[in-house]
N, C-alpha and C positions, 0 to 999 in steps of 0.2 A: 235338898242341897245339891248343887251341881258338883261335878268333879273338880272344878276350879275353885271350890270353896266360896261360891256366891249363891245367895238365896234366890231362888226363882221368884218367890212371892215379893221379895224386896226389889228385884229388878222390874217387876210390874209396877211397883210404886214409883220407881225411877222414871219409867215411861210416862206414867200419868202426870207426874209433877212437871216434867220437861215439856210434855205436850201442851200444858196450860200456858207456858211461855209463848208457844207458837199460836195458840188460840187467841191470846190477848194481842197478837200482832207485834210483839217485841222483836221477833225475827220471823222471816217467812218460813224457815225450816232449819233443820239441824241434823247432823250425824254425830253420834256419840258411841264411844267404845270403852268398855272396861275389860281388860285382860288380866287373868290371874292364873298362875301356874300353867301357862302355856295355852289356856283356853280363853278365847275372845268372845265377848258378847257385844254385838253391834246392833244399834237401834237407829232407824231412819224415820224422821218425822217431818211432815210439812212439804213445802215446795221450794224449788230452786230460786224462784222469784215470786213475789206476791201475784196471785192470779195465774201463775205459770205452771210448768210441768212438775210432777212430783219429784221430790228430792230422791237421790239414789245413793247407794253405798259407794259408787265410784264417782260421785260428783267431785269436781275440782274446786278447791278453795285457795284463796290467797292467804298463805299462812304467815305472811309478814315476819314478825320477830321470832317465830319458831324456826326461821332460817339461821339465826345466830348459833344454836347448838351444832348444826350441820357444818357451818363454817369453822367452828372451833375444832370439831373432829378432823376436818380436812387439814387444819394447821398441825394437829397432833400427829397425823400420819407423816408429815414432813419432819416433825421433831424426831419421831421414832426412826426415820431413815437417816438422821443426822444431816439433813439438808437445812434444818433450822435448829437453833439452840435457844432455850427459853430465856436465858439471861443475856443473850447477845443483843447489842444495839441494832435496831431495825435499819439504821442508816447503812448498814453493810449491804442490804438489798434494796433499800429505798433511800438513796443518797439525798433525795430532796428533803428529807427530814433531819439532816445534820444541822448542828448549830442552831437549835431552837431558841427563840425568844419567848418570854412569858409575860403576860399582862401583870402589872403591879396590882390592879384591882379589876374585878369583872366588869364594872361599869365604866372603866377608863378608856382613854383614847388608845387606838391600836398602835400608836407610836410610843406610848408610855409603858415601856417594858424593861425587864431585866433578863440576863442570860439564864437559860435552863441550868439547873444545878447538876444534872446528869442526863445522858441520852435516854431516849425512849427504848424500851426493850420489847421483845416478843411477848414476854409475860405481861407487860403493861397493857398490850393490846388485848390479850385474852381476858384479863381481869378488869378491863375498863378503867385502868389507872394511868393512862397516858397523859392526862392533863387537859383533855378536850372532850366535849360531849354535849348532850342535850342540856339546854338551859331551862330550868323550871321557872319561867317568867313569861309574861305576855310577849308576843312577837315584836321584834324591833325595839324592845326596851333599851337594849345595850348596843353599843357600836359593833361588837363582835357578832351579834345576831344579824344586824343589817348587812355586814360584810359577807356572811355566809349566804344570805339570800341573794345578794347582788352577784356573787360568784356562781350561782346556780349549783351549789354543792348538794342540796337536798339531803341535809343531815337529819331531818325529822321523819315525818310520815313518808312512806314510799311513793306517794303521789302528791305532786308531780315528780317524775323520775328525773335524775340529772341527765342532761343531754350530752355529757362529755364522755369520752373514752376513759378507761382507767388511768392511763398515763396523764392525760390532760386534767382529769379530776385531781390527781395527786399533785400535779404542778400548781394548780390553783389553791388547793388546800395548804400547800407549803408556803404560800405567801402570807398566811395568817399566823399570828402568835398563838401560843397555847394559852388556855384560860388559867391554868394552875400548874404548879411544878409537877413533873412526872413523879408518880407514886404518892402524891399528897392525898388524893381523894378519888372516889368512884364517880365516874360520869358516864351516863348511858349512851350507847349506840355507836359512836364514831369508831371505837376499836374494831368493830366487826366490818365496817366499810374498809378500813385500812388492811385488815386481814385478807379480805378478798383480793386487793391489789397485791399484797405480799405473796399470796398463794400463786397468782399468775406469774409474778416475777421469778419465784424460786422454781416452780414446776416447768416453766416455759410453755404452759398451755393456758387457753382461756379458762376462766374459773368454772364455767359450766362443764367443759370437757373433763377437767380434773375431778369435779364432783361426780359426774356420770361414771367415769371409769373406775374410780376408787371407792365410791360409796353407793351410788344409786344402782348400778348394774349388779354388783356383788350382792346387794340386799334385795334385788328384784323390785326396786322402786321405779317402775316403768312410766309413771305419770308425773314425776316430780321434775321441775325445771324452772327456768326464769321466764318462760313464755308458754302460751298454749297454742299448739299448731292448729291450723284450720279444721282438721278432721276431728279434733277433740273439743272445739269451742262450744258445742251444744251441751257439753257436760259441765261447763263453768257456771257456778252460781253467781247471781247478781249481788253486788255489794251495796249496802244501804248505809246512810248516815242520818243523824238527827237533823230534821229540817228547821229547827229553831222554834220560834214562837208558835208556829202552827201546830207543833206537837206531832206532825206527820213525818214519817221516814221518807227520805228522798234518795234517788240513786246516786251513789258515789262513784261506782265503776260498773259499767254494764257488761255486755258480752261481745257483740259484734264490734263495738268501738272500744273495747277494754284496753287499758294501758298494757295489759299482759297478752294482747293478741299478736304482738310482734316482739322479736328479740330486742332487749334493751341495749342502748349504747354503753351504759355502765351497769354491769351485773352486780346487783346490790347484795353483798354478803351479809348485810344486817337484816334485810326485810324483803328480799326480792322474789322468793320462791312461791310456786303453787304446788299443791300436793293433794293427796287423797287420804282417807282414814287408814286404808290398808298399807299404803306406802309409809306413812309416818309410824304406824305400828311396827313395821320392820325396823325402823330406826330406833324407836323407843325400846323395843325388845332387845336389840343389839346392845344398847346402853345398859339395860337392866342385866343382861347376861355378861356384863364386864368386857364388852368388845367383840363378842362372838354372836353370830346368828346362823343357825344351821351349821354348815361346814365352812362358812366364811368367817375369818377373823379380820376385823377392820382395825382394831387397836388391841393392845395388850391390857390385861387386867390392871397393872400398875398405872397405866396412862388414864384409864377411865376413873380409877380411884382418885388420881390427882385432879382430874377435871371436875369431879363431883365433891371436892373438899372446899369448904369456905376459906377463901384466901384473904378476906378483909380483916383488918384490925379493928378494935373497938374505936380507936381514934379516927380511922378512915370512915367508919359508919356514921360517927357523930357529925361529921362535916359534909357528908354526901347526901344532900337532899334529893330524894326521888319523889316520894309522897309520904305524908305523915304516917309513921308507924311501920313502914315497909321493913326496916332493918331490925325491928323488935324481935321477930321470929325467923328472919331470913338472912342468908349470906349470899355470896357470889363466888362461883368457881370459875371455870373456863367456859364462857358462853351459856351458862345455866345458873339459875338460882338454886340455893340449897336450904332446906328447912333446918333451922338450928334449935328451935324450941317448940314444944308441943303446947299449943293453947287453943286448938280447935280439933274437931273430929278428924279432919283430913290432913292436918299439919303434923305429919310424922317425921321426927328428926331423921335426916338422911335422904328424905324424898327430894328429888331434883327434877328440873324441867323448866319450861318457860311458856309465856303466853304470846299471842299475836294481837296487835292492836286492831285488826279487822275482825275480831271475834273468834279467836281460836285459842286452845289451851291444851298443853301436854304436861304430864309428869310421869316419872317412873319411880317406884318405891321399893327399894331392895328389901326392907323389913317385911313388907306384906306381899312381896313377889307380884306386884301389881303395876300395870300400865293403864293410864287413863288418857283419853283424847276426846275433846269436844270441838266440833267444827261448826261455826255459824258464819254469817257474813253481815255483821252490823258493826260499823266502826265504833270503837269504845270512845265515849265522850266524857269520861271521868276517870280519875285515878282509882276510884273504888271499883272493886270487881262487879261487873254487871250481874243482874239477877240470874241469868242462865248459868254463868260461871259458878257463882256461889252455891246454887242448888246442885249443880252437877257434881261438884266435888264432895259435898255432904252425902249425896245419894250414892256415889260410887263407894264410899267407905261404909255407909250403913248397910250395903248389900253383902258385906263380908260375913260369912256364916260359919265360923269355926272358933 
């Protein structure tokens, strides 16, 4: 047994099982980390691209929706400074969102609306209950989906990126009605886009500048940002997606021509960041340590406790379709999912974290004093956890040896 309470023999098992995913060609390579009681075990397997250079511990990954927890922390920094208030209407800082209209039905005309029953609050954005978000239906089934696409708002996957500045993005978004009444249900994604614009407005700084000064630099996250500078591009992993009927993987985002090779017009607070395993460990450990990492305190303990509490009611979960069974054992805090019921080896109540749709996963578990991170670069093509995800989390918990 190691001093972190992890079995060395079982960590070997972890390596062997995860290596088989690489050998079968499911992903070209991966970086995984299990940290417990301050001791981190990191394993690097495979290549940065099929037939390319070996994967490295400092390889850069598009962490997509693992951006959301960072954006939520940035928001809570402003709440702690009393520059934002959780239950204040966001129209105070985003006047474009005043006097919202709401669709009478999700498949209805954009003109068939009623007035919003109340304003959207900062809390609504953090908990994804603002009344607008991802529609779990085929593209362009509903008029609201077509309008989002035509306005180039890029509310779904981070590629293609929206070509608009934050102010123009918000101006276009504000021309749309809400899908549902504020507070009625949980809808994925859009809350984090709006939080990014809100942080810029309130702080008076570009989102990346605020994140760098208030989170990344204090935590030593030197490789995390919204783009990859030229001197670091050789460390970026190639991203793949399912090629369809052929069964082969195809490049979704390369390196030299990567979407992340230049700063974006719209810094995406929902899914825009790239990072490394050690950078995200610093963030995950800070959250596990209730806001503190080393000598740096990013948030207070009460703020982290609030962030990692399930804020959804049973009624909201019942109408908030994400994918079947998601809310059976999971709730939602501020930018993170929270395990509410134990029905698997790795689902420990109180465990919080989130995944990225380009093949990344993070969770911190206060009960086990554990941080787990898996970084791959294969776009998820199903709501079901991909094989490497499923096995990683089982293997991380079976390695506990006390």
